[in-house]
mmCIF file as gemmi writes it, N, C-alpha and C atoms, coordinates in Angstrom:
data_model
loop_
_atom_site.group_PDB
_atom_site.id
_atom_site.type_symbol
_atom_site.label_atom_id
_atom_site.label_alt_id
_atom_site.label_comp_id
_atom_site.label_asym_id
_atom_site.label_entity_id
_atom_site.label_seq_id
_atom_site.pdbx_PDB_ins_code
_atom_site.Cartn_x
_atom_site.Cartn_y
_atom_site.Cartn_z
_atom_site.occupancy
_atom_site.B_iso_or_equiv
_atom_site.pdbx_formal_charge
_atom_site.auth_seq_id
_atom_site.auth_asym_id
_atom_site.pdbx_PDB_model_num
ATOM 1 N N . MET Axp A 1 ? -21.912 6.383 0.765 1 0 ? 1 A 1
ATOM 2 C CA . MET Axp A 1 ? -21.031 5.936 -0.313 1 0 ? 1 A 1
ATOM 3 C C . MET Axp A 1 ? -19.599 6.41 -0.073 1 0 ? 1 A 1
ATOM 4 N N . ALA Axp A 2 ? -19.495 7.655 0.387 1 0 ? 2 A 1
ATOM 5 C CA . ALA Axp A 2 ? -18.155 8.203 0.614 1 0 ? 2 A 1
ATOM 6 C C . ALA Axp A 2 ? -17.426 7.412 1.695 1 0 ? 2 A 1
ATOM 7 N N . ALA Axp A 3 ? -18.154 7.066 2.748 1 0 ? 3 A 1
ATOM 8 C CA . ALA Axp A 3 ? -17.532 6.31 3.835 1 0 ? 3 A 1
ATOM 9 C C . ALA Axp A 3 ? -17.063 4.948 3.329 1 0 ? 3 A 1
ATOM 10 N N . PHE Axp A 4 ? -17.873 4.329 2.485 1 0 ? 4 A 1
ATOM 11 C CA . PHE Axp A 4 ? -17.487 3.033 1.932 1 0 ? 4 A 1
ATOM 12 C C . PHE Axp A 4 ? -16.227 3.169 1.087 1 0 ? 4 A 1
ATOM 13 N N . MET Axp A 5 ? -16.164 4.219 0.284 1 0 ? 5 A 1
ATOM 14 C CA . MET Axp A 5 ? -14.99 4.448 -0.555 1 0 ? 5 A 1
ATOM 15 C C . MET Axp A 5 ? -13.752 4.639 0.311 1 0 ? 5 A 1
ATOM 16 N N . ASP Axp A 6 ? -13.884 5.446 1.372 1 0 ? 6 A 1
ATOM 17 C CA . ASP Axp A 6 ? -12.742 5.673 2.26 1 0 ? 6 A 1
ATOM 18 C C . ASP Axp A 6 ? -12.269 4.355 2.868 1 0 ? 6 A 1
ATOM 19 N N . THR Axp A 7 ? -13.212 3.539 3.311 1 0 ? 7 A 1
ATOM 20 C CA . THR Axp A 7 ? -12.853 2.255 3.913 1 0 ? 7 A 1
ATOM 21 C C . THR Axp A 7 ? -12.144 1.372 2.897 1 0 ? 7 A 1
ATOM 22 N N . ALA Axp A 8 ? -12.652 1.364 1.673 1 0 ? 8 A 1
ATOM 23 C CA . ALA Axp A 8 ? -12.044 0.536 0.634 1 0 ? 8 A 1
ATOM 24 C C . ALA Axp A 8 ? -10.623 1.012 0.339 1 0 ? 8 A 1
ATOM 25 N N . ILE Axp A 9 ? -10.437 2.328 0.286 1 0 ? 9 A 1
ATOM 26 C CA . ILE Axp A 9 ? -9.104 2.874 0.004 1 0 ? 9 A 1
ATOM 27 C C . ILE Axp A 9 ? -8.143 2.509 1.131 1 0 ? 9 A 1
ATOM 28 N N . VAL Axp A 10 ? -8.584 2.691 2.366 1 0 ? 10 A 1
ATOM 29 C CA . VAL Axp A 10 ? -7.726 2.367 3.513 1 0 ? 10 A 1
ATOM 30 C C . VAL Axp A 10 ? -7.379 0.881 3.513 1 0 ? 10 A 1
ATOM 31 N N . ALA Axp A 11 ? -8.367 0.038 3.238 1 0 ? 11 A 1
ATOM 32 C CA . ALA Axp A 11 ? -8.128 -1.401 3.216 1 0 ? 11 A 1
ATOM 33 C C . ALA Axp A 11 ? -7.122 -1.753 2.122 1 0 ? 11 A 1
ATOM 34 N N . THR Axp A 12 ? -7.277 -1.153 0.949 1 0 ? 12 A 1
ATOM 35 C CA . THR Axp A 12 ? -6.353 -1.418 -0.154 1 0 ? 12 A 1
ATOM 36 C C . THR Axp A 12 ? -4.942 -0.989 0.216 1 0 ? 12 A 1
ATOM 37 N N . MET Axp A 13 ? -4.822 0.202 0.802 1 0 ? 13 A 1
ATOM 38 C CA . MET Axp A 13 ? -3.506 0.696 1.207 1 0 ? 13 A 1
ATOM 39 C C . MET Axp A 13 ? -2.87 -0.246 2.226 1 0 ? 13 A 1
ATOM 40 N N . THR Axp A 14 ? -3.664 -0.685 3.202 1 0 ? 14 A 1
ATOM 41 C CA . THR Axp A 14 ? -3.138 -1.568 4.25 1 0 ? 14 A 1
ATOM 42 C C . THR Axp A 14 ? -2.64 -2.873 3.65 1 0 ? 14 A 1
ATOM 43 N N . VAL Axp A 15 ? -3.44 -3.464 2.773 1 0 ? 15 A 1
ATOM 44 C CA . VAL Axp A 15 ? -3.043 -4.725 2.143 1 0 ? 15 A 1
ATOM 45 C C . VAL Axp A 15 ? -1.781 -4.528 1.312 1 0 ? 15 A 1
ATOM 46 N N . THR Axp A 16 ? -1.723 -3.418 0.569 1 0 ? 16 A 1
ATOM 47 C CA . THR Axp A 16 ? -0.553 -3.153 -0.272 1 0 ? 16 A 1
ATOM 48 C C . THR Axp A 16 ? 0.697 -3.023 0.579 1 0 ? 16 A 1
ATOM 49 N N . VAL Axp A 17 ? 0.611 -2.246 1.653 1 0 ? 17 A 1
ATOM 50 C CA . VAL Axp A 17 ? 1.779 -2.052 2.52 1 0 ? 17 A 1
ATOM 51 C C . VAL Axp A 17 ? 2.213 -3.371 3.144 1 0 ? 17 A 1
ATOM 52 N N . LYS Axp A 18 ? 1.252 -4.156 3.616 1 0 ? 18 A 1
ATOM 53 C CA . LYS Axp A 18 ? 1.589 -5.441 4.227 1 0 ? 18 A 1
ATOM 54 C C . LYS Axp A 18 ? 2.226 -6.368 3.196 1 0 ? 18 A 1
ATOM 55 N N . THR Axp A 19 ? 1.69 -6.384 1.984 1 0 ? 19 A 1
ATOM 56 C CA . THR Axp A 19 ? 2.249 -7.239 0.938 1 0 ? 19 A 1
ATOM 57 C C . THR Axp A 19 ? 3.681 -6.834 0.629 1 0 ? 19 A 1
ATOM 58 N N . MET Axp A 20 ? 3.916 -5.519 0.501 1 0 ? 20 A 1
ATOM 59 C CA . MET Axp A 20 ? 5.266 -5.037 0.218 1 0 ? 20 A 1
ATOM 60 C C . MET Axp A 20 ? 6.221 -5.431 1.334 1 0 ? 20 A 1
ATOM 61 N N . ALA Axp A 21 ? 5.773 -5.299 2.585 1 0 ? 21 A 1
ATOM 62 C CA . ALA Axp A 21 ? 6.629 -5.639 3.723 1 0 ? 21 A 1
ATOM 63 C C . ALA Axp A 21 ? 6.973 -7.128 3.707 1 0 ? 21 A 1
ATOM 64 N N . VAL Axp A 22 ? 5.97 -7.963 3.414 1 0 ? 22 A 1
ATOM 65 C CA . VAL Axp A 22 ? 6.204 -9.408 3.368 1 0 ? 22 A 1
ATOM 66 C C . VAL Axp A 22 ? 7.174 -9.743 2.248 1 0 ? 22 A 1
ATOM 67 N N . GLN Axp A 23 ? 6.976 -9.134 1.071 1 0 ? 23 A 1
ATOM 68 C CA . GLN Axp A 23 ? 7.868 -9.414 -0.047 1 0 ? 23 A 1
ATOM 69 C C . GLN Axp A 23 ? 9.293 -8.998 0.285 1 0 ? 23 A 1
ATOM 70 N N . ARG Axp A 24 ? 9.476 -7.825 0.917 1 0 ? 24 A 1
ATOM 71 C CA . ARG Axp A 24 ? 10.816 -7.391 1.298 1 0 ? 24 A 1
ATOM 72 C C . ARG Axp A 24 ? 11.446 -8.377 2.272 1 0 ? 24 A 1
ATOM 73 N N . TRP Axp A 25 ? 10.64 -8.855 3.227 1 0 ? 25 A 1
ATOM 74 C CA . TRP Axp A 25 ? 11.15 -9.798 4.221 1 0 ? 25 A 1
ATOM 75 C C . TRP Axp A 25 ? 11.578 -11.103 3.541 1 0 ? 25 A 1
ATOM 76 N N . ILE Axp A 26 ? 10.751 -11.582 2.599 1 0 ? 26 A 1
ATOM 77 C CA . ILE Axp A 26 ? 11.077 -12.821 1.883 1 0 ? 26 A 1
ATOM 78 C C . ILE Axp A 26 ? 12.355 -12.631 1.073 1 0 ? 26 A 1
ATOM 79 N N . TRP Axp A 27 ? 12.447 -11.516 0.333 1 0 ? 27 A 1
ATOM 80 C CA . TRP Axp A 27 ? 13.63 -11.282 -0.492 1 0 ? 27 A 1
ATOM 81 C C . TRP Axp A 27 ? 14.882 -11.203 0.356 1 0 ? 27 A 1
ATOM 82 N N . ARG Axp A 28 ? 14.779 -10.542 1.536 1 0 ? 28 A 1
ATOM 83 C CA . ARG Axp A 28 ? 15.942 -10.454 2.419 1 0 ? 28 A 1
ATOM 84 C C . ARG Axp A 28 ? 16.384 -11.844 2.839 1 0 ? 28 A 1
ATOM 85 N N . ASN Axp A 29 ? 15.431 -12.682 3.211 1 0 ? 29 A 1
ATOM 86 C CA . ASN Axp A 29 ? 15.792 -14.034 3.646 1 0 ? 29 A 1
ATOM 87 C C . ASN Axp A 29 ? 16.38 -14.836 2.494 1 0 ? 29 A 1
ATOM 88 N N . LEU Axp A 30 ? 15.833 -14.688 1.291 1 0 ? 30 A 1
ATOM 89 C CA . LEU Axp A 30 ? 16.376 -15.407 0.142 1 0 ? 30 A 1
ATOM 90 C C . LEU Axp A 30 ? 17.802 -14.964 -0.134 1 0 ? 30 A 1
ATOM 91 N N . LEU Axp A 31 ? 18.052 -13.646 -0.087 1 0 ? 31 A 1
ATOM 92 C CA . LEU Axp A 31 ? 19.403 -13.151 -0.332 1 0 ? 31 A 1
ATOM 93 C C . LEU Axp A 31 ? 20.353 -13.667 0.737 1 0 ? 31 A 1
ATOM 94 N N . PHE Axp A 32 ? 19.911 -13.676 1.994 1 0 ? 32 A 1
ATOM 95 C CA . PHE Axp A 32 ? 20.75 -14.208 3.07 1 0 ? 32 A 1
ATOM 96 C C . PHE Axp A 32 ? 21.127 -15.654 2.767 1 0 ? 32 A 1
ATOM 97 N N . GLU Axp A 33 ? 20.154 -16.455 2.353 1 0 ? 33 A 1
ATOM 98 C CA . GLU Axp A 33 ? 20.42 -17.872 2.134 1 0 ? 33 A 1
ATOM 99 C C . GLU Axp A 33 ? 21.301 -18.093 0.916 1 0 ? 33 A 1
ATOM 100 N N . PHE Axp A 34 ? 20.993 -17.437 -0.195 1 0 ? 34 A 1
ATOM 101 C CA . PHE Axp A 34 ? 21.714 -17.706 -1.441 1 0 ? 34 A 1
ATOM 102 C C . PHE Axp A 34 ? 23.117 -17.118 -1.425 1 0 ? 34 A 1
ATOM 103 N N . MET Axp A 35 ? 23.252 -15.894 -0.904 1 0 ? 35 A 1
ATOM 104 C CA . MET Axp A 35 ? 24.539 -15.218 -0.967 1 0 ? 35 A 1
ATOM 105 C C . MET Axp A 35 ? 25.397 -15.519 0.254 1 0 ? 35 A 1
ATOM 106 N N . GLY Axp A 36 ? 24.749 -15.8 1.379 1 0 ? 36 A 1
ATOM 107 C CA . GLY Axp A 36 ? 25.496 -16.111 2.582 1 0 ? 36 A 1
ATOM 108 C C . GLY Axp A 36 ? 26.271 -14.918 3.114 1 0 ? 36 A 1
ATOM 109 N N . THR Axp A 37 ? 25.873 -13.703 2.725 1 0 ? 37 A 1
ATOM 110 C CA . THR Axp A 37 ? 26.57 -12.507 3.182 1 0 ? 37 A 1
ATOM 111 C C . THR Axp A 37 ? 25.593 -11.617 3.923 1 0 ? 37 A 1
ATOM 112 N N . PRO Axp A 38 ? 26.083 -10.833 4.873 1 0 ? 38 A 1
ATOM 113 C CA . PRO Axp A 38 ? 25.209 -9.909 5.594 1 0 ? 38 A 1
ATOM 114 C C . PRO Axp A 38 ? 24.604 -8.876 4.662 1 0 ? 38 A 1
ATOM 115 N N . TRP Axp A 39 ? 23.413 -8.375 5.04 1 0 ? 39 A 1
ATOM 116 C CA . TRP Axp A 39 ? 22.714 -7.409 4.194 1 0 ? 39 A 1
ATOM 117 C C . TRP Axp A 39 ? 23.486 -6.107 4.105 1 0 ? 39 A 1
ATOM 118 N N . GLU Axp A 40 ? 24.094 -5.65 5.227 1 0 ? 40 A 1
ATOM 119 C CA . GLU Axp A 40 ? 24.85 -4.401 5.22 1 0 ? 40 A 1
ATOM 120 C C . GLU Axp A 40 ? 26.177 -4.631 4.527 1 0 ? 40 A 1
ATOM 121 N N . GLY Axp A 41 ? 26.358 -3.995 3.355 1 0 ? 41 A 1
ATOM 122 C CA . GLY Axp A 41 ? 27.449 -4.3 2.43 1 0 ? 41 A 1
ATOM 123 C C . GLY Axp A 41 ? 28.81 -4.559 3.042 1 0 ? 41 A 1
ATOM 124 N N . GLU Axp A 42 ? 29.07 -5.786 3.408 1 0 ? 42 A 1
ATOM 125 C CA . GLU Axp A 42 ? 30.38 -6.17 3.912 1 0 ? 42 A 1
ATOM 126 C C . GLU Axp A 42 ? 31.139 -6.956 2.849 1 0 ? 42 A 1
ATOM 127 N N . ARG Axp A 43 ? 30.792 -6.741 1.596 1 0 ? 43 A 1
ATOM 128 C CA . ARG Axp A 43 ? 31.426 -7.507 0.53 1 0 ? 43 A 1
ATOM 129 C C . ARG Axp A 43 ? 32.907 -7.169 0.414 1 0 ? 43 A 1
ATOM 130 N N . GLY Axp A 44 ? 33.242 -5.868 0.548 1 0 ? 44 A 1
ATOM 131 C CA . GLY Axp A 44 ? 34.624 -5.446 0.336 1 0 ? 44 A 1
ATOM 132 C C . GLY Axp A 44 ? 35.556 -5.907 1.441 1 0 ? 44 A 1
ATOM 133 N N . ALA Axp A 45 ? 35.006 -6.235 2.617 1 0 ? 45 A 1
ATOM 134 C CA . ALA Axp A 45 ? 35.854 -6.579 3.755 1 0 ? 45 A 1
ATOM 135 C C . ALA Axp A 45 ? 36.568 -7.911 3.514 1 0 ? 45 A 1
């Protein structure tokens, strides 16, 4: 049972991290498209 729990926890963590990474990647691309400005704050230039 313990091994199953560990596997489930690891799987959940992996999925969560991958989901967060994908969401960050999507948001970055959306900001690039909508704002048309580089991610590294070059607004003041």
